[in-house]
C-alpha positions as CSV (number, residue, x, y, z in Angstrom):
1,M,-32.3,8.6,50.4
2,P,-32.6,5.8,48.0
3,Q,-29.9,3.1,47.5
4,S,-28.4,2.6,44.2
5,K,-29.0,-0.6,42.4
6,H,-27.1,-3.9,43.2
7,R,-24.1,-4.1,40.5
8,R,-22.5,-7.6,39.6
9,K,-18.8,-7.6,40.6
10,G,-16.2,-8.9,38.0
11,R,-16.1,-8.3,34.4
12,N,-18.9,-6.9,32.6
13,R,-20.5,-8.5,29.8
14,P,-20.9,-6.6,26.6
15,R,-24.6,-6.7,25.5
16,A,-25.6,-8.1,21.9
17,Y,-26.1,-4.9,20.3
18,Q,-22.8,-3.8,21.4
19,T,-20.7,-6.5,19.8
20,S,-19.6,-6.7,16.3
21,P,-19.8,-9.9,14.3
22,P,-16.9,-11.8,13.8
23,A,-14.6,-10.9,11.1
24,K,-14.6,-13.0,7.9
25,N,-11.4,-14.2,6.4
26,P,-10.5,-12.0,3.4
27,A,-10.4,-13.7,0.0
28,P,-7.0,-14.4,-1.4
29,S,-5.3,-11.9,-4.2
30,A,-5.2,-12.8,-7.9
31,P,-2.0,-14.6,-8.8
32,W,-1.2,-11.4,-10.7
33,V,-1.0,-9.2,-7.9
34,P,2.4,-10.1,-6.7
35,K,4.0,-10.1,-10.2
36,V,2.7,-6.4,-11.1
37,G,3.7,-5.2,-7.7
38,V,7.4,-6.5,-8.2
39,G,7.5,-5.4,-11.8
40,L,6.4,-1.9,-10.8
41,L,9.2,-1.9,-8.0
42,V,11.5,-3.2,-10.7
43,A,10.7,-0.5,-13.3
44,G,10.6,2.4,-10.7
45,V,14.1,1.4,-9.6
46,A,15.1,1.0,-13.4
47,V,13.8,4.7,-14.2
48,I,15.5,6.2,-11.4
49,L,18.9,4.6,-12.2
50,L,18.6,5.6,-16.0
51,A,17.7,8.9,-15.0
52,Y,21.0,9.4,-13.3
53,L,23.2,7.4,-15.9
54,P,25.3,9.8,-18.3
55,T,24.8,7.5,-21.2
56,A,21.0,7.3,-20.8
57,Q,20.8,11.2,-19.9
58,D,20.9,11.8,-23.8
59,W,18.4,9.3,-24.6
60,L,16.1,10.4,-21.8
61,A,16.1,14.0,-23.2
62,T,14.4,13.1,-26.2
63,V,11.2,11.3,-24.0
64,P,9.3,14.3,-22.3
65,P,7.7,12.8,-19.3
66,L,11.5,11.8,-18.2
67,Y,13.4,14.8,-19.2
68,G,15.0,16.8,-16.2
69,N,14.0,15.6,-12.7
70,W,10.8,14.1,-13.9
71,G,12.3,10.9,-14.2
72,L,12.9,10.8,-10.4
73,V,9.2,11.6,-10.0
74,V,8.0,8.8,-12.5
75,G,10.4,6.3,-10.7
76,F,9.0,7.4,-7.4
77,A,5.7,6.9,-8.6
78,L,6.4,3.5,-10.0
79,L,7.5,2.5,-6.6
80,I,4.6,3.7,-4.7
81,A,2.3,1.9,-6.9
82,G,4.5,-1.2,-6.5
83,F,4.2,-0.9,-2.7
84,G,0.5,-0.2,-3.1
85,F,0.1,-3.5,-5.0
86,L,2.0,-5.4,-2.5
87,V,0.4,-4.2,0.6
88,R,-3.1,-5.4,-0.8
89,W,-1.7,-8.9,-1.4
90,R,-2.9,-11.7,0.6
């Protein structure tokens, strides 16, 4: 019966074709990215709060996208967009 090849003991070294190149440092974001992200967060909270204030509900009834529960939907959409901007901030 043939014998198996001799194997090195210890840690196996990865081959050149198995390794990936080192990761490059990403470029920093533009200075307007955190400002827009925070602005969207503040606007989202403001829309949600205005949707539930009794004095603002009469005014919001005249704005079609914010009538009914749509103010809550628009507010959460603004919050998600703000978090999206801040997650990409470097």
